[in-house]
PyMOL Python script that loads the backbone (N, CA, C, O; Angstrom):
from pymol import cmd

cmd.read_pdbstr("""\
ATOM      1  N   MET A   1     136.702 157.852-189.704  1.00  0.00           N
ATOM      2  CA  MET A   1     136.179 157.444-188.421  1.00  0.00           C
ATOM      3  C   MET A   1     134.763 157.998-188.290  1.00  0.00           C
ATOM      4  O   MET A   1     134.489 159.128-188.694  1.00  0.00           O
ATOM      5  N   LYS A   2     133.886 157.208-187.732  1.00  0.00           N
ATOM      6  CA  LYS A   2     132.490 157.608-187.581  1.00  0.00           C
ATOM      7  C   LYS A   2     132.336 158.579-186.412  1.00  0.00           C
ATOM      8  O   LYS A   2     132.908 158.374-185.341  1.00  0.00           O
ATOM      9  N   LYS A   3     131.565 159.627-186.630  1.00  0.00           N
ATOM     10  CA  LYS A   3     131.240 160.596-185.581  1.00  0.00           C
ATOM     11  C   LYS A   3     129.888 160.224-184.986  1.00  0.00           C
ATOM     12  O   LYS A   3     128.967 159.841-185.707  1.00  0.00           O
ATOM     13  N   ILE A   4     129.778 160.339-183.663  1.00  0.00           N
ATOM     14  CA  ILE A   4     128.501 160.156-182.989  1.00  0.00           C
ATOM     15  C   ILE A   4     128.292 161.333-182.039  1.00  0.00           C
ATOM     16  O   ILE A   4     129.249 161.998-181.644  1.00  0.00           O
ATOM     17  N   SER A   5     127.051 161.581-181.682  1.00  0.00           N
ATOM     18  CA  SER A   5     126.722 162.643-180.737  1.00  0.00           C
ATOM     19  C   SER A   5     126.475 162.038-179.371  1.00  0.00           C
ATOM     20  O   SER A   5     125.770 161.037-179.237  1.00  0.00           O
ATOM     21  N   VAL A   6     127.064 162.657-178.357  1.00  0.00           N
ATOM     22  CA  VAL A   6     126.918 162.200-176.977  1.00  0.00           C
ATOM     23  C   VAL A   6     126.331 163.347-176.171  1.00  0.00           C
ATOM     24  O   VAL A   6     126.808 164.480-176.249  1.00  0.00           O
ATOM     25  N   LYS A   7     125.296 163.048-175.399  1.00  0.00           N
ATOM     26  CA  LYS A   7     124.704 164.057-174.521  1.00  0.00           C
ATOM     27  C   LYS A   7     125.390 163.966-173.165  1.00  0.00           C
ATOM     28  O   LYS A   7     125.350 162.926-172.508  1.00  0.00           O
ATOM     29  N   ASN A   8     126.019 165.061-172.753  1.00  0.00           N
ATOM     30  CA  ASN A   8     126.719 165.113-171.479  1.00  0.00           C
ATOM     31  C   ASN A   8     125.739 165.288-170.328  1.00  0.00           C
ATOM     32  O   ASN A   8     124.568 165.603-170.537  1.00  0.00           O
ATOM     33  N   ILE A   9     126.226 165.084-169.122  1.00  0.00           N
ATOM     34  CA  ILE A   9     125.398 165.199-167.924  1.00  0.00           C
ATOM     35  C   ILE A   9     124.768 166.585-167.823  1.00  0.00           C
ATOM     36  O   ILE A   9     123.637 166.722-167.357  1.00  0.00           O
ATOM     37  N   ASP A  10     125.502 167.620-168.261  1.00  0.00           N
ATOM     38  CA  ASP A  10     124.970 168.989-168.189  1.00  0.00           C
ATOM     39  C   ASP A  10     123.995 169.318-169.314  1.00  0.00           C
ATOM     40  O   ASP A  10     123.510 170.446-169.411  1.00  0.00           O
ATOM     41  N   GLY A  11     123.706 168.325-170.167  1.00  0.00           N
ATOM     42  CA  GLY A  11     122.727 168.515-171.234  1.00  0.00           C
ATOM     43  C   GLY A  11     123.313 168.944-172.568  1.00  0.00           C
ATOM     44  O   GLY A  11     122.606 168.964-173.575  1.00  0.00           O
ATOM     45  N   THR A  12     124.602 169.290-172.589  1.00  0.00           N
ATOM     46  CA  THR A  12     125.225 169.695-173.845  1.00  0.00           C
ATOM     47  C   THR A  12     125.476 168.466-174.720  1.00  0.00           C
ATOM     48  O   THR A  12     125.682 167.358-174.225  1.00  0.00           O
ATOM     49  N   ILE A  13     125.454 168.694-176.026  1.00  0.00           N
ATOM     50  CA  ILE A  13     125.704 167.629-176.989  1.00  0.00           C
ATOM     51  C   ILE A  13     127.119 167.797-177.526  1.00  0.00           C
ATOM     52  O   ILE A  13     127.538 168.906-177.858  1.00  0.00           O
ATOM     53  N   GLU A  14     127.842 166.704-177.609  1.00  0.00           N
ATOM     54  CA  GLU A  14     129.223 166.739-178.062  1.00  0.00           C
ATOM     55  C   GLU A  14     129.426 165.698-179.158  1.00  0.00           C
ATOM     56  O   GLU A  14     128.981 164.559-179.022  1.00  0.00           O
ATOM     57  N   GLU A  15     130.093 166.082-180.239  1.00  0.00           N
ATOM     58  CA  GLU A  15     130.437 165.149-181.310  1.00  0.00           C
ATOM     59  C   GLU A  15     131.772 164.505-180.960  1.00  0.00           C
ATOM     60  O   GLU A  15     132.741 165.199-180.655  1.00  0.00           O
ATOM     61  N   VAL A  16     131.818 163.173-181.006  1.00  0.00           N
ATOM     62  CA  VAL A  16     133.035 162.435-180.693  1.00  0.00           C
ATOM     63  C   VAL A  16     133.271 161.401-181.787  1.00  0.00           C
ATOM     64  O   VAL A  16     132.364 161.059-182.545  1.00  0.00           O
ATOM     65  N   ASP A  17     134.515 160.907-181.854  1.00  0.00           N
ATOM     66  CA  ASP A  17     134.859 159.851-182.799  1.00  0.00           C
ATOM     67  C   ASP A  17     134.604 158.494-182.150  1.00  0.00           C
ATOM     68  O   ASP A  17     135.077 158.227-181.046  1.00  0.00           O
ATOM     69  N   LEU A  18     133.859 157.645-182.839  1.00  0.00           N
ATOM     70  CA  LEU A  18     133.641 156.278-182.396  1.00  0.00           C
ATOM     71  C   LEU A  18     134.794 155.444-182.934  1.00  0.00           C
ATOM     72  O   LEU A  18     134.891 155.220-184.141  1.00  0.00           O
ATOM     73  N   ILE A  19     135.666 154.986-182.049  1.00  0.00           N
ATOM     74  CA  ILE A  19     136.829 154.201-182.462  1.00  0.00           C
ATOM     75  C   ILE A  19     136.443 152.742-182.630  1.00  0.00           C
ATOM     76  O   ILE A  19     136.811 152.107-183.618  1.00  0.00           O
ATOM     77  N   ASN A  20     135.701 152.210-181.664  1.00  0.00           N
ATOM     78  CA  ASN A  20     135.306 150.807-181.717  1.00  0.00           C
ATOM     79  C   ASN A  20     134.149 150.574-180.748  1.00  0.00           C
ATOM     80  O   ASN A  20     133.966 151.319-179.785  1.00  0.00           O
ATOM     81  N   ALA A  21     133.387 149.543-181.019  1.00  0.00           N
ATOM     82  CA  ALA A  21     132.329 149.085-180.116  1.00  0.00           C
ATOM     83  C   ALA A  21     132.416 147.568-180.081  1.00  0.00           C
ATOM     84  O   ALA A  21     132.665 146.931-181.105  1.00  0.00           O
ATOM     85  N   PHE A  22     132.210 146.994-178.908  1.00  0.00           N
ATOM     86  CA  PHE A  22     132.323 145.545-178.784  1.00  0.00           C
ATOM     87  C   PHE A  22     131.455 145.050-177.637  1.00  0.00           C
ATOM     88  O   PHE A  22     131.067 145.819-176.757  1.00  0.00           O
ATOM     89  N   LYS A  23     131.158 143.766-177.658  1.00  0.00           N
ATOM     90  CA  LYS A  23     130.361 143.127-176.610  1.00  0.00           C
ATOM     91  C   LYS A  23     131.213 142.066-175.946  1.00  0.00           C
ATOM     92  O   LYS A  23     131.970 141.356-176.608  1.00  0.00           O
ATOM     93  N   ILE A  24     131.086 141.964-174.633  1.00  0.00           N
ATOM     94  CA  ILE A  24     131.714 140.877-173.886  1.00  0.00           C
ATOM     95  C   ILE A  24     130.582 139.927-173.521  1.00  0.00           C
ATOM     96  O   ILE A  24     129.769 140.210-172.642  1.00  0.00           O
ATOM     97  N   ASN A  25     130.549 138.804-174.212  1.00  0.00           N
ATOM     98  CA  ASN A  25     129.418 137.882-174.105  1.00  0.00           C
ATOM     99  C   ASN A  25     129.240 137.283-172.712  1.00  0.00           C
ATOM    100  O   ASN A  25     128.107 137.136-172.253  1.00  0.00           O
ATOM    101  N   ASP A  26     130.336 136.933-172.025  1.00  0.00           N
ATOM    102  CA  ASP A  26     130.173 136.241-170.735  1.00  0.00           C
ATOM    103  C   ASP A  26     129.600 137.127-169.633  1.00  0.00           C
ATOM    104  O   ASP A  26     129.152 136.615-168.607  1.00  0.00           O
ATOM    105  N   ILE A  27     129.605 138.461-169.827  1.00  0.00           N
ATOM    106  CA  ILE A  27     128.939 139.346-168.863  1.00  0.00           C
ATOM    107  C   ILE A  27     127.762 140.082-169.521  1.00  0.00           C
ATOM    108  O   ILE A  27     127.084 140.882-168.876  1.00  0.00           O
ATOM    109  N   ASN A  28     127.527 139.803-170.811  1.00  0.00           N
ATOM    110  CA  ASN A  28     126.401 140.360-171.562  1.00  0.00           C
ATOM    111  C   ASN A  28     126.340 141.885-171.477  1.00  0.00           C
ATOM    112  O   ASN A  28     125.291 142.466-171.194  1.00  0.00           O
ATOM    113  N   LYS A  29     127.509 142.533-171.733  1.00  0.00           N
ATOM    114  CA  LYS A  29     127.581 143.989-171.710  1.00  0.00           C
ATOM    115  C   LYS A  29     128.278 144.470-172.973  1.00  0.00           C
ATOM    116  O   LYS A  29     129.132 143.780-173.530  1.00  0.00           O
ATOM    117  N   ARG A  30     127.892 145.690-173.423  1.00  0.00           N
ATOM    118  CA  ARG A  30     128.483 146.299-174.615  1.00  0.00           C
ATOM    119  C   ARG A  30     129.264 147.548-174.216  1.00  0.00           C
ATOM    120  O   ARG A  30     128.892 148.268-173.289  1.00  0.00           O
ATOM    121  N   PHE A  31     130.355 147.783-174.941  1.00  0.00           N
ATOM    122  CA  PHE A  31     131.263 148.874-174.611  1.00  0.00           C
ATOM    123  C   PHE A  31     131.636 149.653-175.867  1.00  0.00           C
ATOM    124  O   PHE A  31     131.589 149.121-176.977  1.00  0.00           O
ATOM    125  N   VAL A  32     132.009 150.923-175.681  1.00  0.00           N
ATOM    126  CA  VAL A  32     132.502 151.752-176.766  1.00  0.00           C
ATOM    127  C   VAL A  32     133.842 152.353-176.377  1.00  0.00           C
ATOM    128  O   VAL A  32     134.131 152.587-175.204  1.00  0.00           O
ATOM    129  N   ILE A  33     134.648 152.595-177.401  1.00  0.00           N
ATOM    130  CA  ILE A  33     135.894 153.343-177.250  1.00  0.00           C
ATOM    131  C   ILE A  33     135.704 154.614-178.064  1.00  0.00           C
ATOM    132  O   ILE A  33     135.450 154.556-179.267  1.00  0.00           O
ATOM    133  N   LEU A  34     135.827 155.767-177.405  1.00  0.00           N
ATOM    134  CA  LEU A  34     135.566 157.070-178.015  1.00  0.00           C
ATOM    135  C   LEU A  34     136.795 157.963-177.919  1.00  0.00           C
ATOM    136  O   LEU A  34     137.652 157.765-177.058  1.00  0.00           O
ATOM    137  N   SER A  35     136.873 158.944-178.807  1.00  0.00           N
ATOM    138  CA  SER A  35     137.924 159.951-178.752  1.00  0.00           C
ATOM    139  C   SER A  35     137.306 161.316-178.997  1.00  0.00           C
ATOM    140  O   SER A  35     136.388 161.462-179.803  1.00  0.00           O
ATOM    141  N   LYS A  36     137.822 162.315-178.289  1.00  0.00           N
ATOM    142  CA  LYS A  36     137.415 163.707-178.505  1.00  0.00           C
ATOM    143  C   LYS A  36     138.498 164.469-179.267  1.00  0.00           C
ATOM    144  O   LYS A  36     138.408 165.684-179.441  1.00  0.00           O
ATOM    145  N   GLY A  37     139.526 163.738-179.722  1.00  0.00           N
ATOM    146  CA  GLY A  37     140.627 164.372-180.447  1.00  0.00           C
ATOM    147  C   GLY A  37     141.627 165.068-179.546  1.00  0.00           C
ATOM    148  O   GLY A  37     142.429 165.874-180.019  1.00  0.00           O
ATOM    149  N   GLU A  38     141.594 164.769-178.259  1.00  0.00           N
ATOM    150  CA  GLU A  38     142.518 165.395-177.306  1.00  0.00           C
ATOM    151  C   GLU A  38     143.878 164.704-177.375  1.00  0.00           C
ATOM    152  O   GLU A  38     143.963 163.479-177.296  1.00  0.00           O
ATOM    153  N   LYS A  39     144.924 165.484-177.521  1.00  0.00           N
ATOM    154  CA  LYS A  39     146.285 164.945-177.584  1.00  0.00           C
ATOM    155  C   LYS A  39     146.869 164.846-176.181  1.00  0.00           C
ATOM    156  O   LYS A  39     146.694 165.744-175.357  1.00  0.00           O
ATOM    157  N   VAL A  40     147.571 163.730-175.919  1.00  0.00           N
ATOM    158  CA  VAL A  40     148.200 163.543-174.606  1.00  0.00           C
ATOM    159  C   VAL A  40     149.698 163.311-174.731  1.00  0.00           C
ATOM    160  O   VAL A  40     150.365 162.995-173.745  1.00  0.00           O
ATOM    161  N   GLY A  41     150.211 163.460-175.896  1.00  0.00           N
ATOM    162  CA  GLY A  41     151.632 163.277-176.146  1.00  0.00           C
ATOM    163  C   GLY A  41     151.834 163.204-177.641  1.00  0.00           C
ATOM    164  O   GLY A  41     150.873 163.195-178.410  1.00  0.00           O
ATOM    165  N   GLU A  42     153.062 163.155-178.039  1.00  0.00           N
ATOM    166  CA  GLU A  42     153.362 163.123-179.464  1.00  0.00           C
ATOM    167  C   GLU A  42     152.791 161.858-180.099  1.00  0.00           C
ATOM    168  O   GLU A  42     153.192 160.743-179.764  1.00  0.00           O
ATOM    169  N   GLY A  43     151.858 162.047-181.009  1.00  0.00           N
ATOM    170  CA  GLY A  43     151.252 160.923-181.712  1.00  0.00           C
ATOM    171  C   GLY A  43     150.251 160.128-180.882  1.00  0.00           C
ATOM    172  O   GLY A  43     149.829 159.049-181.300  1.00  0.00           O
ATOM    173  N   MET A  44     149.865 160.636-179.722  1.00  0.00           N
ATOM    174  CA  MET A  44     148.951 159.907-178.831  1.00  0.00           C
ATOM    175  C   MET A  44     147.686 160.735-178.611  1.00  0.00           C
ATOM    176  O   MET A  44     147.743 161.956-178.469  1.00  0.00           O
ATOM    177  N   SER A  45     146.541 160.044-178.585  1.00  0.00           N
ATOM    178  CA  SER A  45     145.263 160.695-178.304  1.00  0.00           C
ATOM    179  C   SER A  45     144.632 160.070-177.072  1.00  0.00           C
ATOM    180  O   SER A  45     144.770 158.871-176.830  1.00  0.00           O
ATOM    181  N   LYS A  46     143.946 160.882-176.304  1.00  0.00           N
ATOM    182  CA  LYS A  46     143.210 160.407-175.135  1.00  0.00           C
ATOM    183  C   LYS A  46     141.965 159.682-175.617  1.00  0.00           C
ATOM    184  O   LYS A  46     141.267 160.167-176.508  1.00  0.00           O
ATOM    185  N   ILE A  47     141.680 158.517-175.028  1.00  0.00           N
ATOM    186  CA  ILE A  47     140.472 157.776-175.378  1.00  0.00           C
ATOM    187  C   ILE A  47     139.604 157.596-174.141  1.00  0.00           C
ATOM    188  O   ILE A  47     140.073 157.676-173.005  1.00  0.00           O
ATOM    189  N   TYR A  48     138.333 157.353-174.396  1.00  0.00           N
ATOM    190  CA  TYR A  48     137.353 157.117-173.337  1.00  0.00           C
ATOM    191  C   TYR A  48     136.706 155.768-173.601  1.00  0.00           C
ATOM    192  O   TYR A  48     136.375 155.442-174.741  1.00  0.00           O
ATOM    193  N   ILE A  49     136.529 154.991-172.552  1.00  0.00           N
ATOM    194  CA  ILE A  49     135.911 153.676-172.663  1.00  0.00           C
ATOM    195  C   ILE A  49     134.724 153.653-171.710  1.00  0.00           C
ATOM    196  O   ILE A  49     134.836 154.035-170.545  1.00  0.00           O
ATOM    197  N   SER A  50     133.588 153.200-172.223  1.00  0.00           N
ATOM    198  CA  SER A  50     132.369 153.213-171.424  1.00  0.00           C
ATOM    199  C   SER A  50     131.473 152.056-171.819  1.00  0.00           C
ATOM    200  O   SER A  50     131.468 151.620-172.971  1.00  0.00           O
ATOM    201  N   GLU A  51     130.720 151.566-170.857  1.00  0.00           N
ATOM    202  CA  GLU A  51     129.641 150.634-171.173  1.00  0.00           C
ATOM    203  C   GLU A  51     128.514 151.457-171.792  1.00  0.00           C
ATOM    204  O   GLU A  51     128.343 152.627-171.451  1.00  0.00           O
ATOM    205  N   PHE A  52     127.746 150.853-172.699  1.00  0.00           N
ATOM    206  CA  PHE A  52     126.579 151.556-173.210  1.00  0.00           C
ATOM    207  C   PHE A  52     125.376 150.630-173.230  1.00  0.00           C
ATOM    208  O   PHE A  52     125.490 149.420-173.423  1.00  0.00           O
ATOM    209  N   VAL A  53     124.224 151.242-173.025  1.00  0.00           N
ATOM    210  CA  VAL A  53     122.951 150.521-173.070  1.00  0.00           C
ATOM    211  C   VAL A  53     121.993 151.312-173.956  1.00  0.00           C
ATOM    212  O   VAL A  53     122.057 152.539-174.026  1.00  0.00           O
ATOM    213  N   GLU A  54     121.112 150.588-174.625  1.00  0.00           N
ATOM    214  CA  GLU A  54     120.107 151.221-175.470  1.00  0.00           C
ATOM    215  C   GLU A  54     118.830 151.369-174.655  1.00  0.00           C
ATOM    216  O   GLU A  54     118.189 150.379-174.304  1.00  0.00           O
ATOM    217  N   ASN A  55     118.467 152.608-174.356  1.00  0.00           N
ATOM    218  CA  ASN A  55     117.283 152.888-173.546  1.00  0.00           C
ATOM    219  C   ASN A  55     116.004 152.685-174.353  1.00  0.00           C
ATOM    220  O   ASN A  55     115.010 152.163-173.849  1.00  0.00           O
ATOM    221  N   GLU A  56     116.049 153.099-175.590  1.00  0.00           N
ATOM    222  CA  GLU A  56     114.953 152.926-176.548  1.00  0.00           C
ATOM    223  C   GLU A  56     115.622 152.905-177.909  1.00  0.00           C
ATOM    224  O   GLU A  56     116.787 153.289-178.013  1.00  0.00           O
ATOM    225  N   PRO A  57     114.943 152.479-178.946  1.00  0.00           N
ATOM    226  CA  PRO A  57     115.599 152.372-180.246  1.00  0.00           C
ATOM    227  C   PRO A  57     116.335 153.653-180.660  1.00  0.00           C
ATOM    228  O   PRO A  57     115.731 154.714-180.820  1.00  0.00           O
ATOM    229  N   GLY A  58     117.651 153.521-180.828  1.00  0.00           N
ATOM    230  CA  GLY A  58     118.473 154.646-181.265  1.00  0.00           C
ATOM    231  C   GLY A  58     118.895 155.609-180.176  1.00  0.00           C
ATOM    232  O   GLY A  58     119.599 156.578-180.462  1.00  0.00           O
ATOM    233  N   VAL A  59     118.489 155.376-178.931  1.00  0.00           N
ATOM    234  CA  VAL A  59     118.852 156.255-177.814  1.00  0.00           C
ATOM    235  C   VAL A  59     119.686 155.447-176.819  1.00  0.00           C
ATOM    236  O   VAL A  59     119.216 154.468-176.238  1.00  0.00           O
ATOM    237  N   PHE A  60     120.940 155.886-176.638  1.00  0.00           N
ATOM    238  CA  PHE A  60     121.890 155.136-175.822  1.00  0.00           C
ATOM    239  C   PHE A  60     122.365 155.965-174.635  1.00  0.00           C
ATOM    240  O   PHE A  60     122.405 157.194-174.695  1.00  0.00           O
ATOM    241  N   SER A  61     122.722 155.274-173.558  1.00  0.00           N
ATOM    242  CA  SER A  61     123.342 155.910-172.400  1.00  0.00           C
ATOM    243  C   SER A  61     124.718 155.314-172.199  1.00  0.00           C
ATOM    244  O   SER A  61     124.922 154.114-172.384  1.00  0.00           O
ATOM    245  N   LEU A  62     125.667 156.166-171.816  1.00  0.00           N
ATOM    246  CA  LEU A  62     127.007 155.707-171.466  1.00  0.00           C
ATOM    247  C   LEU A  62     127.074 155.542-169.958  1.00  0.00           C
ATOM    248  O   LEU A  62     126.584 156.384-169.205  1.00  0.00           O
ATOM    249  N   ILE A  63     127.685 154.450-169.527  1.00  0.00           N
ATOM    250  CA  ILE A  63     127.772 154.132-168.101  1.00  0.00           C
ATOM    251  C   ILE A  63     129.237 153.910-167.755  1.00  0.00           C
ATOM    252  O   ILE A  63     129.920 153.113-168.397  1.00  0.00           O
ATOM    253  N   GLY A  64     129.709 154.609-166.750  1.00  0.00           N
ATOM    254  CA  GLY A  64     131.091 154.453-166.315  1.00  0.00           C
ATOM    255  C   GLY A  64     131.357 153.045-165.801  1.00  0.00           C
ATOM    256  O   GLY A  64     130.468 152.395-165.252  1.00  0.00           O
ATOM    257  N   ILE A  65     132.581 152.585-165.983  1.00  0.00           N
ATOM    258  CA  ILE A  65     132.986 151.257-165.520  1.00  0.00           C
ATOM    259  C   ILE A  65     133.584 151.410-164.130  1.00  0.00           C
ATOM    260  O   ILE A  65     134.661 151.983-163.971  1.00  0.00           O
ATOM    261  N   THR A  66     132.876 150.891-163.115  1.00  0.00           N
ATOM    262  CA  THR A  66     133.327 151.042-161.735  1.00  0.00           C
ATOM    263  C   THR A  66     133.747 149.723-161.098  1.00  0.00           C
ATOM    264  O   THR A  66     134.424 149.716-160.070  1.00  0.00           O
ATOM    265  N   ASP A  67     133.349 148.610-161.704  1.00  0.00           N
ATOM    266  CA  ASP A  67     133.652 147.292-161.157  1.00  0.00           C
ATOM    267  C   ASP A  67     135.011 146.818-161.677  1.00  0.00           C
ATOM    268  O   ASP A  67     135.235 146.763-162.886  1.00  0.00           O
ATOM    269  N   ASP A  68     135.914 146.476-160.755  1.00  0.00           N
ATOM    270  CA  ASP A  68     137.266 146.052-161.145  1.00  0.00           C
ATOM    271  C   ASP A  68     137.266 144.796-162.003  1.00  0.00           C
ATOM    272  O   ASP A  68     138.089 144.674-162.911  1.00  0.00           O
ATOM    273  N   ASP A  69     136.360 143.858-161.736  1.00  0.00           N
ATOM    274  CA  ASP A  69     136.290 142.634-162.535  1.00  0.00           C
ATOM    275  C   ASP A  69     135.847 142.939-163.965  1.00  0.00           C
ATOM    276  O   ASP A  69     136.391 142.377-164.916  1.00  0.00           O
ATOM    277  N   VAL A  70     134.873 143.817-164.121  1.00  0.00           N
ATOM    278  CA  VAL A  70     134.415 144.222-165.453  1.00  0.00           C
ATOM    279  C   VAL A  70     135.550 144.940-166.172  1.00  0.00           C
ATOM    280  O   VAL A  70     135.799 144.682-167.350  1.00  0.00           O
ATOM    281  N   TRP A  71     136.245 145.845-165.470  1.00  0.00           N
ATOM    282  CA  TRP A  71     137.340 146.588-166.079  1.00  0.00           C
ATOM    283  C   TRP A  71     138.437 145.625-166.562  1.00  0.00           C
ATOM    284  O   TRP A  71     139.009 145.839-167.631  1.00  0.00           O
ATOM    285  N   ALA A  72     138.733 144.589-165.805  1.00  0.00           N
ATOM    286  CA  ALA A  72     139.735 143.601-166.223  1.00  0.00           C
ATOM    287  C   ALA A  72     139.291 142.904-167.509  1.00  0.00           C
ATOM    288  O   ALA A  72     140.109 142.664-168.397  1.00  0.00           O
ATOM    289  N   LYS A  73     138.016 142.582-167.613  1.00  0.00           N
ATOM    290  CA  LYS A  73     137.497 141.944-168.832  1.00  0.00           C
ATOM    291  C   LYS A  73     137.544 142.897-170.025  1.00  0.00           C
ATOM    292  O   LYS A  73     137.834 142.476-171.145  1.00  0.00           O
ATOM    293  N   VAL A  74     137.262 144.169-169.790  1.00  0.00           N
ATOM    294  CA  VAL A  74     137.329 145.174-170.853  1.00  0.00           C
ATOM    295  C   VAL A  74     138.771 145.300-171.352  1.00  0.00           C
ATOM    296  O   VAL A  74     139.006 145.328-172.560  1.00  0.00           O
ATOM    297  N   LYS A  75     139.730 145.376-170.434  1.00  0.00           N
ATOM    298  CA  LYS A  75     141.133 145.481-170.841  1.00  0.00           C
ATOM    299  C   LYS A  75     141.560 144.269-171.650  1.00  0.00           C
ATOM    300  O   LYS A  75     142.286 144.408-172.634  1.00  0.00           O
ATOM    301  N   GLN A  76     141.117 143.076-171.245  1.00  0.00           N
ATOM    302  CA  GLN A  76     141.449 141.856-171.988  1.00  0.00           C
ATOM    303  C   GLN A  76     140.827 141.895-173.384  1.00  0.00           C
ATOM    304  O   GLN A  76     141.477 141.525-174.361  1.00  0.00           O
ATOM    305  N   ALA A  77     139.577 142.340-173.483  1.00  0.00           N
ATOM    306  CA  ALA A  77     138.917 142.434-174.792  1.00  0.00           C
ATOM    307  C   ALA A  77     139.636 143.435-175.691  1.00  0.00           C
ATOM    308  O   ALA A  77     139.808 143.181-176.883  1.00  0.00           O
ATOM    309  N   MET A  78     140.054 144.563-175.137  1.00  0.00           N
ATOM    310  CA  MET A  78     140.777 145.558-175.924  1.00  0.00           C
ATOM    311  C   MET A  78     142.122 145.003-176.399  1.00  0.00           C
ATOM    312  O   MET A  78     142.534 145.262-177.530  1.00  0.00           O
ATOM    313  N   LYS A  79     142.792 144.257-175.559  1.00  0.00           N
ATOM    314  CA  LYS A  79     144.057 143.624-175.942  1.00  0.00           C
ATOM    315  C   LYS A  79     143.827 142.662-177.121  1.00  0.00           C
ATOM    316  O   LYS A  79     144.622 142.631-178.060  1.00  0.00           O
ATOM    317  N   GLU A  80     142.748 141.885-177.069  1.00  0.00           N
ATOM    318  CA  GLU A  80     142.434 140.968-178.155  1.00  0.00           C
ATOM    319  C   GLU A  80     142.103 141.703-179.438  1.00  0.00           C
ATOM    320  O   GLU A  80     142.454 141.239-180.523  1.00  0.00           O
ATOM    321  N   ILE A  81     141.425 142.855-179.335  1.00  0.00           N
ATOM    322  CA  ILE A  81     141.123 143.663-180.519  1.00  0.00           C
ATOM    323  C   ILE A  81     142.409 144.138-181.168  1.00  0.00           C
ATOM    324  O   ILE A  81     142.563 144.049-182.386  1.00  0.00           O
ATOM    325  N   VAL A  82     143.339 144.646-180.355  1.00  0.00           N
ATOM    326  CA  VAL A  82     144.599 145.177-180.877  1.00  0.00           C
ATOM    327  C   VAL A  82     145.429 144.059-181.519  1.00  0.00           C
ATOM    328  O   VAL A  82     146.023 144.250-182.580  1.00  0.00           O
ATOM    329  N   GLU A  83     145.463 142.900-180.871  1.00  0.00           N
ATOM    330  CA  GLU A  83     146.270 141.792-181.371  1.00  0.00           C
ATOM    331  C   GLU A  83     145.622 141.077-182.545  1.00  0.00           C
ATOM    332  O   GLU A  83     146.309 140.431-183.336  1.00  0.00           O
ATOM    333  N   GLY A  84     144.273 141.190-182.667  1.00  0.00           N
ATOM    334  CA  GLY A  84     143.551 140.355-183.551  1.00  0.00           C
ATOM    335  C   GLY A  84     143.300 140.720-184.930  1.00  0.00           C
ATOM    336  O   GLY A  84     142.667 139.961-185.663  1.00  0.00           O
TER     337      GLY A  84
END
""", "prot")
cmd.dss("prot")
cmd.show_as("cartoon", "prot")
cmd.util.cbc("prot")
cmd.orient("prot")
């Protein structure tokens, strides 16, 4: 699994696992699925899903998903990834 560095709000840098990245064309937004290796049950890991934008070449920001319609589209895209 590919490791990427994420800068947190407090300025600290954290290495996380990039599980997947995908674009939803009809809303023209890109998303990532990340893991910090946190266990939430037997054989289960906690994942994080976020929109991302490229501020300048190679510099990205993660944006929380707050819109219910966008979140529904993200869940549908993730379902298609798993099934596909």
